[in-house]
PDB file of N, CA, C and O in Angstrom:
ATOM      1  N   UNK A   1      40.958 -11.901  -3.640  1.00  0.00           N
ATOM      2  CA  UNK A   1      40.282 -10.878  -3.653  1.00  0.00           C
ATOM      3  C   UNK A   1      39.020 -11.405  -4.274  1.00  0.00           C
ATOM      4  O   UNK A   1      37.927 -11.345  -3.711  1.00  0.00           O
ATOM      5  N   UNK A   2      39.311 -12.147  -5.966  1.00  0.00           N
ATOM      6  CA  UNK A   2      38.405 -12.899  -6.931  1.00  0.00           C
ATOM      7  C   UNK A   2      37.208 -13.499  -6.249  1.00  0.00           C
ATOM      8  O   UNK A   2      36.058 -13.278  -6.631  1.00  0.00           O
ATOM      9  N   UNK A   3      37.549 -14.357  -5.106  1.00  0.00           N
ATOM     10  CA  UNK A   3      36.213 -15.210  -4.201  1.00  0.00           C
ATOM     11  C   UNK A   3      35.444 -14.443  -3.955  1.00  0.00           C
ATOM     12  O   UNK A   3      34.351 -14.496  -4.518  1.00  0.00           O
ATOM     13  N   UNK A   4      35.712 -13.516  -3.088  1.00  0.00           N
ATOM     14  CA  UNK A   4      34.784 -12.350  -2.207  1.00  0.00           C
ATOM     15  C   UNK A   4      33.615 -11.271  -3.496  1.00  0.00           C
ATOM     16  O   UNK A   4      32.615 -10.558  -3.403  1.00  0.00           O
ATOM     17  N   UNK A   5      34.459 -11.713  -4.490  1.00  0.00           N
ATOM     18  CA  UNK A   5      33.669 -10.807  -5.302  1.00  0.00           C
ATOM     19  C   UNK A   5      32.209 -10.980  -5.733  1.00  0.00           C
ATOM     20  O   UNK A   5      31.368 -10.145  -6.064  1.00  0.00           O
ATOM     21  N   UNK A   6      32.166 -12.198  -5.637  1.00  0.00           N
ATOM     22  CA  UNK A   6      30.340 -12.609  -5.837  1.00  0.00           C
ATOM     23  C   UNK A   6      29.766 -12.186  -4.890  1.00  0.00           C
ATOM     24  O   UNK A   6      28.785 -11.460  -5.051  1.00  0.00           O
ATOM     25  N   UNK A   7      30.316 -12.594  -3.381  1.00  0.00           N
ATOM     26  CA  UNK A   7      29.535 -12.257  -2.216  1.00  0.00           C
ATOM     27  C   UNK A   7      29.106 -10.543  -2.004  1.00  0.00           C
ATOM     28  O   UNK A   7      28.088  -9.875  -1.823  1.00  0.00           O
ATOM     29  N   UNK A   8      30.744 -10.313  -2.171  1.00  0.00           N
ATOM     30  CA  UNK A   8      29.858  -8.832  -2.349  1.00  0.00           C
ATOM     31  C   UNK A   8      28.890  -8.082  -3.475  1.00  0.00           C
ATOM     32  O   UNK A   8      28.399  -6.996  -3.165  1.00  0.00           O
ATOM     33  N   UNK A   9      28.590  -8.710  -4.894  1.00  0.00           N
ATOM     34  CA  UNK A   9      27.543  -8.189  -5.575  1.00  0.00           C
ATOM     35  C   UNK A   9      26.190  -8.523  -4.862  1.00  0.00           C
ATOM     36  O   UNK A   9      25.311  -7.688  -4.647  1.00  0.00           O
ATOM     37  N   UNK A  10      26.118 -10.129  -4.449  1.00  0.00           N
ATOM     38  CA  UNK A  10      24.900 -10.584  -4.170  1.00  0.00           C
ATOM     39  C   UNK A  10      24.320  -9.332  -2.745  1.00  0.00           C
ATOM     40  O   UNK A  10      23.223  -8.810  -2.544  1.00  0.00           O
ATOM     41  N   UNK A  11      25.655  -9.230  -1.992  1.00  0.00           N
ATOM     42  CA  UNK A  11      25.106  -7.883  -1.106  1.00  0.00           C
ATOM     43  C   UNK A  11      24.788  -6.966  -1.571  1.00  0.00           C
ATOM     44  O   UNK A  11      23.926  -6.386  -0.912  1.00  0.00           O
ATOM     45  N   UNK A  12      25.070  -6.492  -2.455  1.00  0.00           N
ATOM     46  CA  UNK A  12      25.124  -5.336  -2.623  1.00  0.00           C
ATOM     47  C   UNK A  12      22.974  -5.648  -3.670  1.00  0.00           C
ATOM     48  O   UNK A  12      22.118  -4.800  -3.925  1.00  0.00           O
ATOM     49  N   UNK A  13      22.972  -6.969  -3.891  1.00  0.00           N
ATOM     50  CA  UNK A  13      21.652  -7.010  -4.922  1.00  0.00           C
ATOM     51  C   UNK A  13      20.678  -6.951  -3.600  1.00  0.00           C
ATOM     52  O   UNK A  13      19.577  -6.422  -3.755  1.00  0.00           O
ATOM     53  N   UNK A  14      21.034  -7.477  -2.285  1.00  0.00           N
ATOM     54  CA  UNK A  14      20.083  -7.825  -1.581  1.00  0.00           C
ATOM     55  C   UNK A  14      20.055  -6.343  -1.369  1.00  0.00           C
ATOM     56  O   UNK A  14      19.315  -5.731  -2.139  1.00  0.00           O
ATOM     57  N   UNK A  15      20.759  -5.596  -0.416  1.00  0.00           N
ATOM     58  CA  UNK A  15      20.471  -4.441   0.020  1.00  0.00           C
ATOM     59  C   UNK A  15      19.805  -3.735  -0.938  1.00  0.00           C
ATOM     60  O   UNK A  15      18.808  -3.222  -0.430  1.00  0.00           O
ATOM     61  N   UNK A  16      19.955  -3.376  -2.576  1.00  0.00           N
ATOM     62  CA  UNK A  16      19.060  -2.645  -3.467  1.00  0.00           C
ATOM     63  C   UNK A  16      17.477  -3.632  -3.344  1.00  0.00           C
ATOM     64  O   UNK A  16      16.326  -3.195  -3.327  1.00  0.00           O
ATOM     65  N   UNK A  17      17.792  -4.578  -3.298  1.00  0.00           N
ATOM     66  CA  UNK A  17      15.946  -5.572  -3.214  1.00  0.00           C
ATOM     67  C   UNK A  17      15.308  -4.900  -1.823  1.00  0.00           C
ATOM     68  O   UNK A  17      14.127  -4.616  -1.623  1.00  0.00           O
ATOM     69  N   UNK A  18      16.527  -4.720  -0.855  1.00  0.00           N
ATOM     70  CA  UNK A  18      15.356  -4.143   0.027  1.00  0.00           C
ATOM     71  C   UNK A  18      14.768  -3.017   0.307  1.00  0.00           C
ATOM     72  O   UNK A  18      13.685  -2.725   0.815  1.00  0.00           O
ATOM     73  N   UNK A  19      16.132  -2.110  -0.327  1.00  0.00           N
ATOM     74  CA  UNK A  19      15.655  -0.962  -0.334  1.00  0.00           C
ATOM     75  C   UNK A  19      14.485  -0.662  -1.305  1.00  0.00           C
ATOM     76  O   UNK A  19      13.962   0.452  -1.261  1.00  0.00           O
ATOM     77  N   UNK A  20      14.181  -1.313  -1.912  1.00  0.00           N
ATOM     78  CA  UNK A  20      12.961  -1.086  -3.432  1.00  0.00           C
ATOM     79  C   UNK A  20      12.030  -1.441  -2.791  1.00  0.00           C
ATOM     80  O   UNK A  20      10.976  -0.836  -2.991  1.00  0.00           O
ATOM     81  N   UNK A  21      12.048  -2.822  -1.526  1.00  0.00           N
ATOM     82  CA  UNK A  21      10.868  -2.814  -1.415  1.00  0.00           C
ATOM     83  C   UNK A  21      10.562  -2.032  -0.218  1.00  0.00           C
ATOM     84  O   UNK A  21       9.437  -2.189   0.257  1.00  0.00           O
ATOM     85  N   UNK A  22      11.158  -1.427   0.206  1.00  0.00           N
ATOM     86  CA  UNK A  22      11.141  -0.303   1.262  1.00  0.00           C
ATOM     87  C   UNK A  22      10.277   1.062   0.544  1.00  0.00           C
ATOM     88  O   UNK A  22       9.520   1.753   1.226  1.00  0.00           O
ATOM     89  N   UNK A  23      10.405   1.197  -0.221  1.00  0.00           N
ATOM     90  CA  UNK A  23       9.602   2.081  -1.125  1.00  0.00           C
ATOM     91  C   UNK A  23       8.682   1.906  -1.388  1.00  0.00           C
ATOM     92  O   UNK A  23       7.800   2.693  -1.045  1.00  0.00           O
ATOM     93  N   UNK A  24       8.431   0.914  -2.048  1.00  0.00           N
ATOM     94  CA  UNK A  24       7.398   0.064  -2.180  1.00  0.00           C
ATOM     95  C   UNK A  24       6.236   0.198  -1.703  1.00  0.00           C
ATOM     96  O   UNK A  24       5.214   0.689  -2.184  1.00  0.00           O
ATOM     97  N   UNK A  25       6.650  -0.678   0.129  1.00  0.00           N
ATOM     98  CA  UNK A  25       6.233  -0.381   0.996  1.00  0.00           C
ATOM     99  C   UNK A  25       5.193   1.068   1.090  1.00  0.00           C
ATOM    100  O   UNK A  25       3.977   1.223   0.983  1.00  0.00           O
ATOM    101  N   UNK A  26       6.437   2.080   1.364  1.00  0.00           N
ATOM    102  CA  UNK A  26       5.707   3.631   1.612  1.00  0.00           C
ATOM    103  C   UNK A  26       5.179   4.115   0.548  1.00  0.00           C
ATOM    104  O   UNK A  26       4.958   5.321   0.656  1.00  0.00           O
ATOM    105  N   UNK A  27       4.896   3.675  -0.409  1.00  0.00           N
ATOM    106  CA  UNK A  27       4.054   4.189  -2.046  1.00  0.00           C
ATOM    107  C   UNK A  27       3.232   3.696  -0.731  1.00  0.00           C
ATOM    108  O   UNK A  27       3.269   4.373   0.297  1.00  0.00           O
ATOM    109  N   UNK A  28       2.393   2.329  -0.821  1.00  0.00           N
ATOM    110  CA  UNK A  28       1.670   1.489  -0.756  1.00  0.00           C
ATOM    111  C   UNK A  28       0.888   2.051   0.634  1.00  0.00           C
ATOM    112  O   UNK A  28      -0.314   2.253   0.460  1.00  0.00           O
ATOM    113  N   UNK A  29       1.340   2.296   1.821  1.00  0.00           N
ATOM    114  CA  UNK A  29       1.074   3.370   2.519  1.00  0.00           C
ATOM    115  C   UNK A  29       0.321   4.401   2.359  1.00  0.00           C
ATOM    116  O   UNK A  29      -0.780   4.674   2.836  1.00  0.00           O
ATOM    117  N   UNK A  30       1.310   5.206   1.324  1.00  0.00           N
ATOM    118  CA  UNK A  30       0.496   6.982   1.153  1.00  0.00           C
ATOM    119  C   UNK A  30      -0.508   6.436   0.431  1.00  0.00           C
ATOM    120  O   UNK A  30      -1.611   6.823   0.815  1.00  0.00           O
ATOM    121  N   UNK A  31      -0.537   5.353  -0.862  1.00  0.00           N
ATOM    122  CA  UNK A  31      -1.951   5.697  -1.390  1.00  0.00           C
ATOM    123  C   UNK A  31      -2.816   4.788  -0.211  1.00  0.00           C
ATOM    124  O   UNK A  31      -3.959   4.919  -0.650  1.00  0.00           O
ATOM    125  N   UNK A  32      -2.904   4.203   0.647  1.00  0.00           N
ATOM    126  CA  UNK A  32      -3.774   3.026   1.398  1.00  0.00           C
ATOM    127  C   UNK A  32      -4.197   4.657   2.060  1.00  0.00           C
ATOM    128  O   UNK A  32      -5.424   4.748   2.018  1.00  0.00           O
ATOM    129  N   UNK A  33      -3.605   5.866   2.611  1.00  0.00           N
ATOM    130  CA  UNK A  33      -3.710   6.627   3.225  1.00  0.00           C
ATOM    131  C   UNK A  33      -4.929   7.620   1.966  1.00  0.00           C
ATOM    132  O   UNK A  33      -5.985   8.029   2.448  1.00  0.00           O
ATOM    133  N   UNK A  34      -4.712   7.824   0.862  1.00  0.00           N
ATOM    134  CA  UNK A  34      -5.121   8.171   0.449  1.00  0.00           C
ATOM    135  C   UNK A  34      -6.608   8.112   0.100  1.00  0.00           C
ATOM    136  O   UNK A  34      -7.450   9.006   0.179  1.00  0.00           O
ATOM    137  N   UNK A  35      -6.772   6.399  -0.448  1.00  0.00           N
ATOM    138  CA  UNK A  35      -7.584   5.926  -0.462  1.00  0.00           C
ATOM    139  C   UNK A  35      -9.048   5.889   0.456  1.00  0.00           C
ATOM    140  O   UNK A  35     -10.198   5.981   0.026  1.00  0.00           O
ATOM    141  N   UNK A  36      -8.654   5.747   1.652  1.00  0.00           N
ATOM    142  CA  UNK A  36      -9.477   6.280   3.738  1.00  0.00           C
ATOM    143  C   UNK A  36     -10.006   7.478   3.396  1.00  0.00           C
ATOM    144  O   UNK A  36     -11.236   7.475   3.345  1.00  0.00           O
ATOM    145  N   UNK A  37      -9.364   8.698   3.098  1.00  0.00           N
ATOM    146  CA  UNK A  37      -9.514   9.851   3.047  1.00  0.00           C
ATOM    147  C   UNK A  37     -10.193   9.580   2.179  1.00  0.00           C
ATOM    148  O   UNK A  37     -11.354   9.479   2.577  1.00  0.00           O
ATOM    149  N   UNK A  38     -10.052   9.335   0.796  1.00  0.00           N
ATOM    150  CA  UNK A  38     -11.454   9.851  -0.153  1.00  0.00           C
ATOM    151  C   UNK A  38     -12.321   8.873   0.355  1.00  0.00           C
ATOM    152  O   UNK A  38     -13.406   9.207   0.831  1.00  0.00           O
ATOM    153  N   UNK A  39     -12.093   8.130   0.325  1.00  0.00           N
ATOM    154  CA  UNK A  39     -13.728   6.826   0.164  1.00  0.00           C
ATOM    155  C   UNK A  39     -14.305   6.853   1.470  1.00  0.00           C
ATOM    156  O   UNK A  39     -15.443   7.289   1.646  1.00  0.00           O
ATOM    157  N   UNK A  40     -13.473   6.339   2.558  1.00  0.00           N
ATOM    158  CA  UNK A  40     -14.204   6.541   3.908  1.00  0.00           C
ATOM    159  C   UNK A  40     -14.568   7.958   4.690  1.00  0.00           C
ATOM    160  O   UNK A  40     -15.502   8.023   5.489  1.00  0.00           O
ATOM    161  N   UNK A  41     -13.787   8.990   4.390  1.00  0.00           N
ATOM    162  CA  UNK A  41     -14.039  10.650   5.021  1.00  0.00           C
ATOM    163  C   UNK A  41     -15.771  10.443   4.425  1.00  0.00           C
ATOM    164  O   UNK A  41     -16.657  10.548   5.273  1.00  0.00           O
ATOM    165  N   UNK A  42     -16.133  10.176   3.080  1.00  0.00           N
ATOM    166  CA  UNK A  42     -17.495  11.121   2.636  1.00  0.00           C
ATOM    167  C   UNK A  42     -18.972  10.500   2.810  1.00  0.00           C
ATOM    168  O   UNK A  42     -20.047  10.885   2.350  1.00  0.00           O
ATOM    169  N   UNK A  43     -18.596   9.222   3.772  1.00  0.00           N
ATOM    170  CA  UNK A  43     -19.846   8.579   5.076  1.00  0.00           C
ATOM    171  C   UNK A  43     -18.865   8.776   6.620  1.00  0.00           C
ATOM    172  O   UNK A  43     -19.593   8.844   7.611  1.00  0.00           O
ATOM    173  N   UNK A  44     -18.146   8.822   6.762  1.00  0.00           N
ATOM    174  CA  UNK A  44     -17.847   8.368   7.971  1.00  0.00           C
ATOM    175  C   UNK A  44     -16.412   9.506   8.418  1.00  0.00           C
ATOM    176  O   UNK A  44     -15.326   9.592   7.846  1.00  0.00           O
ATOM    177  N   UNK A  45     -16.971  10.353   9.757  1.00  0.00           N
ATOM    178  CA  UNK A  45     -15.731  11.173   9.643  1.00  0.00           C
ATOM    179  C   UNK A  45     -14.280  10.357  10.113  1.00  0.00           C
ATOM    180  O   UNK A  45     -14.290   9.539  11.033  1.00  0.00           O
ATOM    181  N   UNK A  46     -13.234  10.650   9.462  1.00  0.00           N
ATOM    182  CA  UNK A  46     -12.324  10.135   9.406  1.00  0.00           C
ATOM    183  C   UNK A  46     -10.784   9.757  11.180  1.00  0.00           C
ATOM    184  O   UNK A  46      -9.722   9.139  11.263  1.00  0.00           O
ATOM    185  N   UNK A  47     -11.840  10.772  12.382  1.00  0.00           N
ATOM    186  CA  UNK A  47     -12.223  10.226  13.279  1.00  0.00           C
ATOM    187  C   UNK A  47     -11.998   8.981  13.959  1.00  0.00           C
ATOM    188  O   UNK A  47     -11.020   8.486  14.518  1.00  0.00           O
ATOM    189  N   UNK A  48     -13.761   8.436  13.652  1.00  0.00           N
ATOM    190  CA  UNK A  48     -13.880   7.237  13.688  1.00  0.00           C
ATOM    191  C   UNK A  48     -13.588   5.948  13.186  1.00  0.00           C
ATOM    192  O   UNK A  48     -13.679   4.928  13.868  1.00  0.00           O
ATOM    193  N   UNK A  49     -13.080   5.997  11.466  1.00  0.00           N
ATOM    194  CA  UNK A  49     -11.894   5.001  11.176  1.00  0.00           C
ATOM    195  C   UNK A  49     -10.646   5.425  11.938  1.00  0.00           C
ATOM    196  O   UNK A  49     -10.273   4.411  12.529  1.00  0.00           O
ATOM    197  N   UNK A  50      -9.800   6.455  12.218  1.00  0.00           N
ATOM    198  CA  UNK A  50      -8.256   5.994  13.039  1.00  0.00           C
ATOM    199  C   UNK A  50      -9.118   5.434  14.700  1.00  0.00           C
ATOM    200  O   UNK A  50      -8.409   5.262  15.692  1.00  0.00           O
ATOM    201  N   UNK A  51      -9.939   5.314  14.741  1.00  0.00           N
ATOM    202  CA  UNK A  51     -10.314   5.184  16.134  1.00  0.00           C
ATOM    203  C   UNK A  51     -10.489   3.753  16.812  1.00  0.00           C
ATOM    204  O   UNK A  51     -10.260   3.499  17.994  1.00  0.00           O
ATOM    205  N   UNK A  52     -10.976   2.798  15.761  1.00  0.00           N
ATOM    206  CA  UNK A  52     -10.882   1.769  15.326  1.00  0.00           C
ATOM    207  C   UNK A  52      -9.551   1.009  15.816  1.00  0.00           C
ATOM    208  O   UNK A  52      -8.413   1.471  15.908  1.00  0.00           O
ATOM    209  N   UNK A  53      -9.954  -0.114  16.067  1.00  0.00           N
ATOM    210  CA  UNK A  53      -8.785  -0.779  16.465  1.00  0.00           C
ATOM    211  C   UNK A  53      -9.108  -2.070  15.718  1.00  0.00           C
ATOM    212  O   UNK A  53      -9.855  -2.693  16.472  1.00  0.00           O
ATOM    213  N   UNK A  54      -8.867  -2.923  14.368  1.00  0.00           N
ATOM    214  CA  UNK A  54      -9.624  -3.996  14.475  1.00  0.00           C
ATOM    215  C   UNK A  54      -8.237  -4.738  13.439  1.00  0.00           C
ATOM    216  O   UNK A  54      -7.414  -4.019  12.872  1.00  0.00           O
ATOM    217  N   UNK A  55      -8.215  -6.184  13.365  1.00  0.00           N
ATOM    218  CA  UNK A  55      -7.012  -7.056  12.882  1.00  0.00           C
ATOM    219  C   UNK A  55      -7.233  -6.558  11.410  1.00  0.00           C
ATOM    220  O   UNK A  55      -7.971  -5.670  10.984  1.00  0.00           O
ATOM    221  N   UNK A  56      -6.323  -7.446  10.733  1.00  0.00           N
ATOM    222  CA  UNK A  56      -6.408  -7.292   8.921  1.00  0.00           C
ATOM    223  C   UNK A  56      -7.912  -7.994   8.530  1.00  0.00           C
ATOM    224  O   UNK A  56      -8.780  -7.626   7.739  1.00  0.00           O
ATOM    225  N   UNK A  57      -7.852  -8.860   9.202  1.00  0.00           N
ATOM    226  CA  UNK A  57      -8.923  -9.894   8.766  1.00  0.00           C
ATOM    227  C   UNK A  57     -10.738  -9.125   9.087  1.00  0.00           C
ATOM    228  O   UNK A  57     -11.673  -9.192   8.289  1.00  0.00           O
ATOM    229  N   UNK A  58     -10.765  -8.438  10.496  1.00  0.00           N
ATOM    230  CA  UNK A  58     -11.620  -7.750  10.804  1.00  0.00           C
ATOM    231  C   UNK A  58     -11.865  -6.481   9.806  1.00  0.00           C
ATOM    232  O   UNK A  58     -13.013  -6.093   9.593  1.00  0.00           O
ATOM    233  N   UNK A  59     -10.949  -5.973   9.318  1.00  0.00           N
ATOM    234  CA  UNK A  59     -10.496  -4.518   8.504  1.00  0.00           C
ATOM    235  C   UNK A  59     -11.224  -5.117   6.879  1.00  0.00           C
ATOM    236  O   UNK A  59     -11.838  -4.539   5.983  1.00  0.00           O
ATOM    237  N   UNK A  60     -10.790  -6.504   7.084  1.00  0.00           N
ATOM    238  CA  UNK A  60     -11.129  -6.541   5.899  1.00  0.00           C
ATOM    239  C   UNK A  60     -12.776  -7.470   5.700  1.00  0.00           C
ATOM    240  O   UNK A  60     -13.365  -7.836   4.683  1.00  0.00           O
ATOM    241  N   UNK A  61     -12.958  -7.544   6.486  1.00  0.00           N
ATOM    242  CA  UNK A  61     -14.637  -8.068   6.774  1.00  0.00           C
ATOM    243  C   UNK A  61     -15.496  -6.334   6.325  1.00  0.00           C
ATOM    244  O   UNK A  61     -16.381  -6.106   5.500  1.00  0.00           O
ATOM    245  N   UNK A  62     -14.879  -5.541   7.123  1.00  0.00           N
ATOM    246  CA  UNK A  62     -15.390  -4.114   7.481  1.00  0.00           C
ATOM    247  C   UNK A  62     -15.519  -3.184   5.940  1.00  0.00           C
ATOM    248  O   UNK A  62     -16.436  -2.431   5.614  1.00  0.00           O
ATOM    249  N   UNK A  63     -14.601  -3.442   5.368  1.00  0.00           N
ATOM    250  CA  UNK A  63     -13.806  -2.672   3.818  1.00  0.00           C
ATOM    251  C   UNK A  63     -15.495  -3.497   3.093  1.00  0.00           C
ATOM    252  O   UNK A  63     -16.412  -2.759   2.731  1.00  0.00           O
ATOM    253  N   UNK A  64     -15.626  -5.209   2.992  1.00  0.00           N
ATOM    254  CA  UNK A  64     -16.189  -5.761   2.163  1.00  0.00           C
ATOM    255  C   UNK A  64     -17.643  -5.205   2.148  1.00  0.00           C
ATOM    256  O   UNK A  64     -18.243  -4.873   1.125  1.00  0.00           O
ATOM    257  N   UNK A  65     -18.121  -5.149   3.394  1.00  0.00           N
ATOM    258  CA  UNK A  65     -19.650  -5.135   4.088  1.00  0.00           C
ATOM    259  C   UNK A  65     -19.658  -3.231   3.569  1.00  0.00           C
ATOM    260  O   UNK A  65     -20.850  -2.930   3.504  1.00  0.00           O
ATOM    261  N   UNK A  66     -18.835  -2.054   3.236  1.00  0.00           N
ATOM    262  CA  UNK A  66     -19.034  -1.169   2.931  1.00  0.00           C
ATOM    263  C   UNK A  66     -19.046  -1.230   1.599  1.00  0.00           C
ATOM    264  O   UNK A  66     -19.792  -0.476   0.975  1.00  0.00           O
ATOM    265  N   UNK A  67     -18.120  -2.251   0.865  1.00  0.00           N
ATOM    266  CA  UNK A  67     -18.330  -2.175  -0.739  1.00  0.00           C
ATOM    267  C   UNK A  67     -19.783  -2.956  -1.179  1.00  0.00           C
ATOM    268  O   UNK A  67     -19.991  -3.029  -2.391  1.00  0.00           O
ATOM    269  N   UNK A  68     -20.448  -3.341  -0.576  1.00  0.00           N
ATOM    270  CA  UNK A  68     -21.378  -4.007  -0.983  1.00  0.00           C
ATOM    271  C   UNK A  68     -22.528  -3.165  -0.013  1.00  0.00           C
ATOM    272  O   UNK A  68     -23.432  -3.957   0.251  1.00  0.00           O
ATOM    273  N   UNK A  69     -22.758  -1.959   0.537  1.00  0.00           N
ATOM    274  CA  UNK A  69     -23.534  -0.863   0.856  1.00  0.00           C
ATOM    275  C   UNK A  69     -23.150  -0.133  -0.061  1.00  0.00           C
ATOM    276  O   UNK A  69     -24.200   0.506  -0.135  1.00  0.00           O
ATOM    277  N   UNK A  70     -22.465   0.353  -0.898  1.00  0.00           N
ATOM    278  CA  UNK A  70     -22.030   0.713  -2.554  1.00  0.00           C
ATOM    279  C   UNK A  70     -20.850   1.592  -2.154  1.00  0.00           C
ATOM    280  O   UNK A  70     -21.135   2.761  -2.413  1.00  0.00           O
ATOM    281  N   UNK A  71     -19.751   1.489  -1.674  1.00  0.00           N
ATOM    282  CA  UNK A  71     -18.547   2.260  -1.446  1.00  0.00           C
ATOM    283  C   UNK A  71     -17.909   1.728  -2.912  1.00  0.00           C
ATOM    284  O   UNK A  71     -17.852   0.566  -3.314  1.00  0.00           O
ATOM    285  N   UNK A  72     -17.446   2.964  -3.582  1.00  0.00           N
ATOM    286  CA  UNK A  72     -17.052   2.760  -4.493  1.00  0.00           C
ATOM    287  C   UNK A  72     -15.039   2.177  -5.126  1.00  0.00           C
ATOM    288  O   UNK A  72     -14.337   2.667  -6.010  1.00  0.00           O
ATOM    289  N   UNK A  73     -14.793   1.123  -4.264  1.00  0.00           N
ATOM    290  CA  UNK A  73     -14.015   0.975  -4.029  1.00  0.00           C
ATOM    291  C   UNK A  73     -13.596  -0.693  -4.686  1.00  0.00           C
ATOM    292  O   UNK A  73     -14.061  -1.737  -4.230  1.00  0.00           O
ATOM    293  N   UNK A  74     -12.506  -0.582  -5.975  1.00  0.00           N
ATOM    294  CA  UNK A  74     -12.534  -1.981  -6.735  1.00  0.00           C
ATOM    295  C   UNK A  74     -11.403  -2.498  -5.360  1.00  0.00           C
ATOM    296  O   UNK A  74     -11.138  -2.007  -4.262  1.00  0.00           O
ATOM    297  N   UNK A  75     -10.755  -4.250  -6.418  1.00  0.00           N
ATOM    298  CA  UNK A  75      -9.986  -5.001  -5.660  1.00  0.00           C
ATOM    299  C   UNK A  75      -8.504  -4.474  -4.954  1.00  0.00           C
ATOM    300  O   UNK A  75      -8.033  -4.668  -3.834  1.00  0.00           O
ATOM    301  N   UNK A  76      -8.093  -3.857  -5.926  1.00  0.00           N
ATOM    302  CA  UNK A  76      -6.749  -3.736  -5.397  1.00  0.00           C
ATOM    303  C   UNK A  76      -6.904  -2.278  -4.479  1.00  0.00           C
ATOM    304  O   UNK A  76      -5.824  -2.184  -3.896  1.00  0.00           O
ATOM    305  N   UNK A  77      -7.513  -1.447  -4.206  1.00  0.00           N
ATOM    306  CA  UNK A  77      -7.581  -0.203  -3.111  1.00  0.00           C
ATOM    307  C   UNK A  77      -8.376  -0.802  -2.621  1.00  0.00           C
ATOM    308  O   UNK A  77      -8.817   0.042  -1.841  1.00  0.00           O
ATOM    309  N   UNK A  78      -9.306  -2.222  -2.356  1.00  0.00           N
ATOM    310  CA  UNK A  78      -9.646  -2.994  -1.490  1.00  0.00           C
ATOM    311  C   UNK A  78      -8.258  -3.233  -0.457  1.00  0.00           C
ATOM    312  O   UNK A  78      -8.128  -2.793   0.686  1.00  0.00           O
ATOM    313  N   UNK A  79      -7.357  -4.001  -1.173  1.00  0.00           N
ATOM    314  CA  UNK A  79      -6.319  -4.121  -0.663  1.00  0.00           C
ATOM    315  C   UNK A  79      -5.811  -3.309   0.149  1.00  0.00           C
ATOM    316  O   UNK A  79      -5.898  -3.526   1.357  1.00  0.00           O
ATOM    317  N   UNK A  80      -5.071  -2.029  -0.420  1.00  0.00           N
ATOM    318  CA  UNK A  80      -3.869  -0.742   0.045  1.00  0.00           C
ATOM    319  C   UNK A  80      -4.921  -0.320   1.207  1.00  0.00           C
ATOM    320  O   UNK A  80      -4.508  -0.194   2.360  1.00  0.00           O
ATOM    321  N   UNK A  81      -6.250  -0.108   0.896  1.00  0.00           N
ATOM    322  CA  UNK A  81      -6.980   0.267   2.171  1.00  0.00           C
ATOM    323  C   UNK A  81      -7.269  -0.658   3.628  1.00  0.00           C
ATOM    324  O   UNK A  81      -7.531  -0.210   4.744  1.00  0.00           O
ATOM    325  N   UNK A  82      -7.156  -1.796   3.293  1.00  0.00           N
ATOM    326  CA  UNK A  82      -7.086  -2.793   4.384  1.00  0.00           C
ATOM    327  C   UNK A  82      -5.765  -2.822   5.188  1.00  0.00           C
ATOM    328  O   UNK A  82      -5.593  -2.887   6.405  1.00  0.00           O
ATOM    329  N   UNK A  83      -4.788  -2.749   4.063  1.00  0.00           N
ATOM    330  CA  UNK A  83      -3.458  -2.921   4.574  1.00  0.00           C
ATOM    331  C   UNK A  83      -2.976  -1.800   5.481  1.00  0.00           C
ATOM    332  O   UNK A  83      -2.172  -2.151   6.345  1.00  0.00           O
ATOM    333  N   UNK A  84      -3.455  -0.003   5.429  1.00  0.00           N
ATOM    334  CA  UNK A  84      -3.651   0.445   5.934  1.00  0.00           C
ATOM    335  C   UNK A  84      -3.634   0.881   7.117  1.00  0.00           C
ATOM    336  O   UNK A  84      -2.867   1.343   7.961  1.00  0.00           O
ATOM    337  N   UNK A  85      -5.203   0.475   6.867  1.00  0.00           N
ATOM    338  CA  UNK A  85      -6.146   0.563   7.929  1.00  0.00           C
ATOM    339  C   UNK A  85      -5.278  -0.480   9.422  1.00  0.00           C
ATOM    340  O   UNK A  85      -5.045   0.050  10.508  1.00  0.00           O
ATOM    341  N   UNK A  86      -5.015  -1.619   9.181  1.00  0.00           N
ATOM    342  CA  UNK A  86      -4.172  -2.694  10.094  1.00  0.00           C
ATOM    343  C   UNK A  86      -3.318  -1.795  10.359  1.00  0.00           C
ATOM    344  O   UNK A  86      -3.471  -1.304  11.477  1.00  0.00           O
ATOM    345  N   UNK A  87      -2.300  -1.304   9.632  1.00  0.00           N
ATOM    346  CA  UNK A  87      -1.004  -0.809   9.837  1.00  0.00           C
ATOM    347  C   UNK A  87      -1.462   0.258  11.096  1.00  0.00           C
ATOM    348  O   UNK A  87      -0.842   0.192  12.157  1.00  0.00           O
ATOM    349  N   UNK A  88      -2.169   0.884  10.992  1.00  0.00           N
ATOM    350  CA  UNK A  88      -2.313   1.999  11.688  1.00  0.00           C
ATOM    351  C   UNK A  88      -3.766   2.574  12.891  1.00  0.00           C
ATOM    352  O   UNK A  88      -3.707   3.668  13.451  1.00  0.00           O
TER     353      UNK A  88
END
């Protein structure tokens, strides 16, 4: 039985880390949604933003262009926004 204990502990750690990463991913998605609602809706209707179908790279370019136009988005917010928009 003792030889299975390390495997059981390893499996428990893997499950825990996976569950934790799922929570972080959900939190990042919600943060991205909130940032899109706050920053993008002030100049564009959310229908326009949500209707656009772009790749991650295209969203990164688009969000950078909006930042160049004066959108008050910092680097961390940009990443969350881009990831959220590319997923939805």
